[in-house]
BALUMLUM-244796 format. One line per 2 residues: number of its first residue (from 1); for each residue x, y negated, z of C-alpha. Coordinates in Angstrom, 3 decimals. Example, Ala and Ser with C-alpha at 12.3 -4.5 7.8 and 13.67 -1.06 7.14 Angstrom:
BEGIN
1) 12.300:4.500:7.800 | 13.670:1.060:7.140 $
***
This chain:
BEGIN
1) 127.755:179.719:25.911 | 124.411:180.438:24.484 $
3) 123.703:182.591:27.619 | 124.958:180.006:30.038 $
5) 122.491:177.424:28.594 | 119.617:179.774:28.836 $
7) 120.495:180.402:32.512 | 120.709:176.727:33.165 $
9) 117.298:176.129:31.639 | 115.874:178.969:33.339 $
11) 117.126:177.843:36.680 | 116.099:174.282:36.055 $
13) 112.472:175.237:35.237 | 112.511:177.739:38.627 $
15) 113.862:174.511:40.645 | 111.294:172.272:39.074 $
17) 108.429:174.754:39.954 | 109.814:175.141:43.464 $
19) 110.007:171.310:43.676 | 106.358:170.846:42.465 $
21) 105.443:173.448:44.781 | 107.004:171.905:47.594 $
23) 105.595:168.365:46.779 | 102.117:170.037:46.363 $
25) 102.620:171.754:49.800 | 103.677:168.527:51.332 $
27) 100.659:166.720:49.970 | 98.343:169.551:51.277 $
29) 99.842:169.273:54.747 | 99.498:165.432:54.692 $
31) 96.076:165.909:53.631 | 94.972:168.357:56.242 $
33) 97.105:166.434:58.983 | 95.249:163.106:57.954 $
35) 91.967:165.030:58.215 | 93.040:166.675:61.478 $
37) 93.888:163.045:62.725 | 90.508:161.613:61.693 $
39) 88.737:164.564:63.278 | 90.553:164.006:66.469 $
41) 89.549:160.355:66.391 | 86.101:161.002:66.201 $
43) 86.125:163.748:68.656 | 87.772:161.179:70.974 $
45) 85.268:158.815:70.361 | 82.529:161.360:71.590 $
47) 84.485:161.866:74.707 | 84.656:158.184:75.310 $
49) 80.850:158.149:74.913 | 80.448:161.014:77.370 $
51) 82.845:159.235:79.841 | 80.307:156.360:80.007 $
53) 78.096:158.563:82.137 | 75.577:157.185:84.836 $
55) 77.993:157.117:87.913 | 75.356:156.652:90.337 $
57) 73.237:159.609:89.359 | 76.139:161.922:88.980 $
59) 77.557:161.073:92.461 | 74.102:161.434:94.108 $
61) 72.542:164.017:92.043 | 75.277:165.976:90.038 $
63) 73.651:165.318:86.631 | 75.769:163.962:83.855 $
65) 74.088:161.592:81.303 | 74.624:158.317:79.563 $
67) 72.283:155.640:78.370 | 71.671:155.772:74.750 $
69) 70.750:151.915:74.764 | 73.814:151.108:76.982 $
71) 71.639:149.812:79.577 | 69.170:147.680:77.314 $
73) 71.665:146.477:74.913 | 70.127:148.998:72.059 $
75) 71.276:152.072:70.244 | 73.422:149.704:67.922 $
77) 75.530:148.818:70.771 | 76.427:152.358:71.577 $
79) 77.069:152.812:67.889 | 79.324:150.032:67.685 $
81) 81.181:151.132:70.850 | 81.544:154.566:69.064 $
83) 82.904:152.997:65.782 | 85.354:150.861:67.827 $
85) 86.791:153.861:69.637 | 87.016:155.793:66.350 $
87) 89.149:152.947:64.966 | 91.345:152.825:68.136 $
89) 92.321:156.432:67.512 | 92.793:156.484:63.861 $
91) 96.279:157.160:62.431 | 98.146:154.456:60.663 $
93) 96.741:153.797:57.048 | 93.350:155.198:57.899 $
95) 90.167:153.089:57.765 | 86.775:153.730:59.293 $
97) 84.242:153.374:56.362 | 80.949:154.348:57.682 $
99) 79.643:155.510:61.100 | 76.152:156.224:62.130 $
101) 74.702:158.025:65.066 | 72.009:160.356:63.840 $
103) 70.485:161.895:66.847 | 70.769:161.959:70.534 $
105) 70.053:165.040:72.733 | 67.793:163.668:75.559 $
107) 67.577:164.930:79.256 | 63.966:165.284:78.753 $
109) 63.862:167.306:75.656 | 62.064:170.489:75.403 $
111) 60.450:170.246:78.875 | 63.709:168.933:80.570 $
113) 65.810:171.846:79.371 | 69.001:169.946:79.721 $
115) 68.118:168.961:83.198 | 67.395:172.682:84.344 $
117) 70.516:173.814:82.782 | 72.726:171.369:84.617 $
119) 71.002:172.097:87.905 | 71.592:175.787:87.225 $
121) 75.381:175.100:86.687 | 75.268:172.933:89.921 $
123) 73.606:175.741:91.751 | 76.234:178.098:90.709 $
125) 79.049:175.792:91.375 | 77.933:174.903:94.832 $
127) 76.871:178.380:95.677 | 73.590:177.341:96.844 $
129) 71.164:179.754:98.484 | 68.558:181.329:96.182 $
131) 65.786:179.495:97.977 | 62.971:181.704:96.306 $
133) 64.313:184.864:97.839 | 64.792:183.139:101.197 $
135) 61.188:182.133:101.305 | 59.842:185.293:100.318 $
137) 61.777:186.998:103.093 | 60.261:184.767:105.565 $
139) 56.639:185.529:104.304 | 57.187:189.133:104.164 $
141) 56.669:188.839:100.485 | 52.917:187.547:101.026 $
143) 51.290:184.330:100.063 | 48.279:182.643:101.805 $
145) 45.531:183.898:99.434 | 42.557:185.092:101.552 $
147) 41.981:188.888:101.182 | 38.528:189.195:99.481 $
149) 37.467:192.126:101.644 | 37.523:189.901:104.671 $
151) 35.168:187.421:103.054 | 33.087:190.586:102.135 $
153) 32.821:191.814:105.787 | 31.921:188.381:106.877 $
155) 28.908:188.331:104.468 | 27.954:191.904:105.455 $
157) 28.053:190.531:109.311 | 25.878:187.864:108.643 $
159) 23.563:189.649:106.609 | 23.201:192.384:109.014 $
161) 22.596:189.880:111.847 | 20.464:187.509:110.116 $
163) 17.151:188.595:111.422 | 18.357:188.575:115.106 $
165) 20.427:185.345:114.898 | 17.339:183.120:113.771 $
167) 16.258:181.615:116.946 | 14.459:178.418:117.625 $
169) 16.675:175.377:118.607 | 15.640:173.535:121.854 $
171) 13.325:170.323:121.570 | 16.221:168.408:123.477 $
173) 19.866:168.627:124.287 | 19.427:169.810:127.825 $
175) 21.157:173.050:129.158 | 19.214:175.987:128.604 $
177) 19.083:179.757:129.627 | 19.296:182.432:127.093 $
179) 16.072:184.668:127.206 | 17.304:187.767:125.321 $
181) 19.755:186.914:122.391 | 23.003:187.554:124.114 $
183) 25.152:189.880:122.102 | 27.148:190.781:125.102 $
185) 24.194:191.503:127.258 | 24.654:188.734:129.580 $
187) 21.261:186.883:129.766 | 22.344:184.065:132.332 $
189) 24.726:182.280:130.145 | 24.499:178.475:129.989 $
191) 23.702:176.926:126.767 | 26.040:174.111:125.797 $
193) 25.192:170.872:124.439 | 26.131:169.430:121.022 $
195) 28.911:167.383:122.592 | 30.560:170.560:123.611 $
197) 30.934:171.768:119.824 | 34.640:172.060:119.299 $
199) 33.921:171.111:115.640 | 33.374:167.640:116.794 $
201) 37.086:167.190:117.474 | 38.116:168.281:113.971 $
203) 35.655:166.055:112.370 | 37.014:163.142:114.321 $
205) 40.464:164.078:113.153 | 39.391:163.250:109.542 $
207) 38.237:159.802:110.747 | 41.214:158.996:112.745 $
209) 43.603:160.356:110.117 | 45.509:163.513:110.296 $
211) 49.160:162.022:110.511 | 47.933:160.543:113.904 $
213) 47.957:164.080:115.413 | 50.836:165.758:113.745 $
215) 53.540:162.919:112.841 | 56.253:162.570:115.665 $
217) 56.123:159.050:117.314 | 59.731:158.327:116.224 $
219) 58.949:158.930:112.555 | 59.008:155.753:110.653 $
221) 56.270:156.133:107.722 | 56.369:153.260:105.039 $
223) 53.011:152.494:103.227 | 54.730:150.237:100.524 $
225) 53.699:151.026:97.066 | 56.182:151.930:94.627 $
227) 55.544:151.166:90.894 | 55.645:154.336:89.020 $
229) 54.383:152.923:85.611 | 57.624:153.320:83.943 $
231) 58.549:156.719:85.397 | 58.819:160.047:83.507 $
233) 55.941:161.713:85.382 | 53.319:158.856:85.599 $
235) 51.184:160.552:82.932 | 51.177:163.965:84.533 $
237) 48.187:165.573:85.971 | 47.761:166.111:89.727 $
239) 48.820:169.565:89.464 | 47.526:172.591:91.492 $
241) 44.098:172.216:93.321 | 44.785:171.241:96.898 $
243) 41.770:169.301:97.960 | 41.354:168.658:101.534 $
245) 39.671:171.215:103.913 | 36.100:170.465:105.204 $
247) 37.018:169.400:108.841 | 33.416:169.155:109.970 $
249) 32.867:173.001:109.530 | 29.166:172.783:108.982 $
251) 28.833:174.686:105.909 | 29.486:178.461:105.568 $
253) 29.661:178.392:101.866 | 32.332:175.587:102.110 $
255) 34.206:177.516:104.684 | 34.505:180.603:102.267 $
257) 35.464:178.005:99.400 | 38.147:176.583:101.667 $
259) 39.485:180.048:102.387 | 39.869:180.932:98.719 $
261) 41.175:177.727:97.322 | 44.810:178.584:97.720 $
263) 47.014:179.613:94.893 | 49.275:182.705:94.755 $
265) 53.060:181.387:94.868 | 55.061:184.437:94.598 $
267) 55.806:184.437:90.986 | 56.206:180.737:91.034 $
269) 58.745:180.787:93.571 | 61.129:183.401:92.005 $
271) 60.920:181.311:88.679 | 61.889:178.177:90.197 $
273) 64.656:179.558:92.258 | 67.680:177.242:91.105 $
275) 65.252:174.123:90.999 | 64.123:174.688:94.620 $
277) 67.601:175.114:96.080 | 68.908:172.150:94.093 $
279) 66.073:170.122:95.481 | 66.496:171.085:98.999 $
281) 70.179:170.157:98.666 | 69.953:166.752:97.259 $
283) 66.667:165.208:98.118 | 65.489:163.712:101.625 $
285) 62.359:164.750:103.393 | 60.582:163.234:106.653 $
287) 62.539:165.829:108.823 | 66.054:165.303:107.059 $
289) 67.111:161.925:105.531 | 70.653:162.633:105.494 $
291) 71.070:163.555:101.763 | 70.916:159.894:100.458 $
293) 70.970:157.016:102.945 | 69.401:154.390:100.894 $
295) 66.440:155.446:98.680 | 63.249:154.031:97.271 $
297) 61.260:156.972:98.762 | 62.501:157.976:102.201 $
299) 60.315:161.278:101.828 | 61.606:162.442:98.453 $
301) 60.627:166.166:98.620 | 57.074:164.983:99.611 $
303) 57.027:162.966:96.480 | 58.462:165.814:94.358 $
305) 55.491:167.998:95.916 | 52.693:165.542:95.631 $
307) 53.415:162.586:93.464 | 51.914:159.905:95.209 $
309) 53.113:156.217:95.110 | 54.169:155.555:98.850 $
311) 55.770:157.591:101.713 | 52.495:157.509:103.774 $
313) 50.379:158.983:100.963 | 52.913:161.572:100.092 $
315) 53.341:162.836:103.715 | 49.558:162.558:104.148 $
317) 48.998:164.889:101.056 | 51.913:167.257:101.946 $
319) 50.411:167.658:105.568 | 46.991:168.332:104.213 $
321) 48.309:170.868:101.721 | 50.472:172.797:104.347 $
323) 47.347:173.002:106.313 | 45.431:174.496:103.429 $
325) 48.314:177.000:103.184 | 48.253:177.796:107.240 $
327) 44.386:177.900:107.407 | 43.651:181.273:105.855 $
329) 46.522:182.838:107.573 | 45.392:181.665:110.921 $
331) 41.830:182.465:109.990 | 42.631:185.988:109.114 $
333) 44.694:186.642:112.371 | 42.059:185.048:114.488 $
335) 39.424:187.453:113.213 | 41.538:190.325:114.116 $
337) 42.337:189.054:117.657 | 39.461:190.602:119.776 $
339) 39.980:188.455:122.953 | 39.894:185.089:121.048 $
341) 36.913:186.280:118.916 | 34.946:186.948:122.121 $
343) 35.491:183.515:123.252 | 34.403:182.245:119.858 $
345) 31.258:184.301:119.957 | 30.445:183.036:123.345 $
347) 30.528:179.382:122.258 | 28.819:180.213:119.047 $
349) 26.052:181.842:121.027 | 25.838:179.010:123.410 $
351) 25.763:176.356:120.587 | 23.256:178.021:118.407 $
353) 20.390:176.755:120.376 | 21.586:173.116:120.240 $
355) 22.673:173.181:116.613 | 19.879:175.123:115.200 $
357) 22.808:177.109:113.161 | 22.322:181.009:113.374 $
359) 24.959:182.549:115.791 | 26.453:184.908:113.191 $
361) 27.293:181.884:110.935 | 28.223:179.490:113.734 $
363) 30.905:182.212:114.806 | 32.749:181.783:111.558 $
365) 32.274:178.007:111.370 | 33.922:177.698:114.991 $
367) 36.674:180.323:113.993 | 37.323:178.113:111.009 $
369) 37.460:175.121:113.318 | 39.944:176.639:115.652 $
371) 42.155:177.967:112.775 | 42.339:174.476:111.461 $
373) 43.282:173.022:114.870 | 46.118:175.825:114.983 $
375) 47.297:174.794:111.486 | 47.524:171.198:112.758 $
377) 49.665:172.545:115.581 | 51.764:174.484:113.144 $
379) 52.330:171.368:111.211 | 53.150:169.203:114.312 $
381) 55.839:171.741:115.153 | 57.258:171.716:111.681 $
383) 57.386:167.780:111.658 | 59.441:168.067:114.801 $
385) 61.976:169.797:112.710 | 61.264:173.409:114.133 $
387) 60.071:176.454:112.646 | 57.071:178.487:112.844 $
389) 56.514:182.226:112.026 | 54.605:182.664:108.873 $
391) 52.255:185.348:110.318 | 50.235:184.612:113.583 $
393) 50.243:186.901:116.485 | 49.163:186.676:120.287 $
395) 52.438:185.389:121.342 | 52.754:182.498:118.687 $
397) 49.190:181.163:119.006 | 49.337:177.777:120.423 $
399) 45.982:176.073:120.794 | 42.977:176.663:123.262 $
401) 39.478:176.746:121.790 | 38.464:175.018:124.965 $
403) 41.007:172.266:125.067 | 41.774:171.489:121.331 $
405) 42.793:167.977:121.863 | 45.096:168.562:124.879 $
407) 46.666:171.496:122.903 | 47.593:169.350:120.187 $
409) 49.161:166.730:122.506 | 51.320:169.200:124.159 $
411) 54.762:169.457:123.041 | 55.157:172.819:121.239 $
413) 58.423:174.786:120.854 | 59.040:176.195:117.582 $
415) 60.296:179.685:116.985 | 64.045:180.278:116.300 $
417) 63.198:182.030:113.050 | 60.465:181.592:110.667 $
419) 59.623:178.998:108.083 | 60.435:175.243:108.164 $
421) 58.736:172.210:106.854 | 60.985:172.041:103.974 $
423) 60.189:175.526:103.084 | 56.499:174.472:102.829 $
425) 57.343:171.607:100.703 | 59.211:174.000:98.212 $
427) 56.227:176.255:97.966 | 54.182:173.185:96.888 $
429) 56.874:172.175:94.482 | 56.855:175.824:92.987 $
431) 53.252:175.599:92.277 | 53.729:172.895:89.729 $
433) 57.472:173.083:88.847 | 57.265:171.209:85.506 $
435) 55.886:168.217:87.489 | 58.476:168.453:90.217 $
437) 61.262:168.410:87.680 | 59.677:165.258:86.134 $
439) 59.448:163.650:89.473 | 63.070:164.481:90.243 $
441) 63.761:162.206:87.109 | 61.423:159.673:88.691 $
443) 63.588:159.579:91.961 | 66.898:159.319:90.052 $
445) 65.580:156.425:87.868 | 63.987:154.562:90.622 $
447) 67.282:154.623:92.743 | 69.567:154.081:89.874 $
449) 67.548:150.962:88.584 | 68.842:149.210:91.650 $
451) 72.138:149.280:90.290 | 71.176:149.383:86.376 $
453) 68.199:147.373:86.262 | 67.299:148.235:82.457 $
455) 68.035:152.088:82.873 | 65.181:154.527:82.006 $
457) 65.149:158.102:82.049 | 63.618:158.205:78.558 $
459) 66.908:156.913:77.298 | 68.995:159.413:79.296 $
461) 71.234:161.278:76.682 | 73.370:164.213:77.101 $
463) 74.683:164.718:73.580 | 74.811:162.943:70.268 $
465) 75.377:163.669:66.499 | 77.324:161.590:64.273 $
467) 78.253:160.965:60.535 | 81.572:159.542:59.879 $
469) 83.285:158.638:56.843 | 87.152:157.791:57.263 $
471) 89.390:156.635:54.104 | 92.877:157.761:54.328 $
473) 95.233:156.785:51.401 | 93.440:158.276:48.345 $
475) 91.234:160.660:50.308 | 87.863:160.261:52.024 $
477) 87.042:162.364:55.155 | 83.212:163.058:55.755 $
479) 82.237:164.514:59.351 | 79.058:165.427:60.907 $
481) 79.813:166.253:64.526 | 77.767:166.889:67.722 $
483) 79.023:166.865:71.154 | 77.766:166.794:74.803 $
485) 77.949:167.685:78.385 $
***
């Protein structure tokens, strides 16, 4: 009997221990289940915040973001929305004790790192061409920076001919006959008047306006000024140095400066790759306005490249910059074209008497004038939506030095291959890609504000961090959780 009592006590102790262990296990399971439920409620609330993305920007630009001020209501409104979402997803018996959004991850943080990341994701998803490689292949891996050796040869040529090139100019503008300074040995050439100087034509272009000569007649160009004071890029500098060319071609030192002012772009294009491909995919330009039917800027790529406050100003600056790119390319080829340079020398020789400019210098000034006119012809072809070969040759040279005005008025045919107008805009963007990314945000903000008047890119968030405290029975769960796109 005593043994039976001992066994009973022993079994009772074992059962009690198992019961206590079971109760403890149930309590532990209940604790972690409640904690998991609370964590799910917080995660769900973060998802609810993310679901409030700006639908216009996502639809048109494929960028996910939400407004941390709830379109002007303030960050407290977002925090309140988050708290209500947590409450709606809590389990029975759980209560929200505390909630605070401690930080937002903004689209503009770290030099627009989140924007660049989403652009790269979209470029991969949409299988966009790597535009940098495409442009590099069209240029043959070259840019438009002038070869210093050519400039040195020009100086040597002028210095070598300096003594023989110094001739007295005539006292009037009448036609004269050369008396022994003909480099080709023809002593019976007619001396031209100042009115015959081809440089007069390019100088008049600056007075009339470059767009008058290169823009298609059916291209509608708005001069309406857009207020950029609240845009992300409004404090940015003008970017790369691309001052207009000297269209009067009256200074040899200025000519050399214009030939050297270009910036190498090869590395910039490679580094900007996805950003350029994305820009070409989603933004309009003067030659393609099918990306977005209704925008504040009709010429969006031009704005990304130039940052001016109207379509007219952006197009004008873009055209001038493209001419700056084309100018040294054309000039380099022209110097190598013996037949055309012979014509240049003849004109320079004939005009040197009337202009009092030494023939060796005048030769290069007129070559610059012709190269500039050819650049205008190139831009006109590009704005017609056609392509031009990057390098010049005898077959694709368009203008005639003796008839510059009529040459530009003629309808020119572009090449089946070569570079397009948008290719050049992407080059201009790549030269200051940080500014181009900011201007992308400008365009998004300007267009989105027509639907969301209080939206600003400075409030565009892509993630958030929250502190949450949840009461559950006799437990309190504290969370610090981050989430984003």
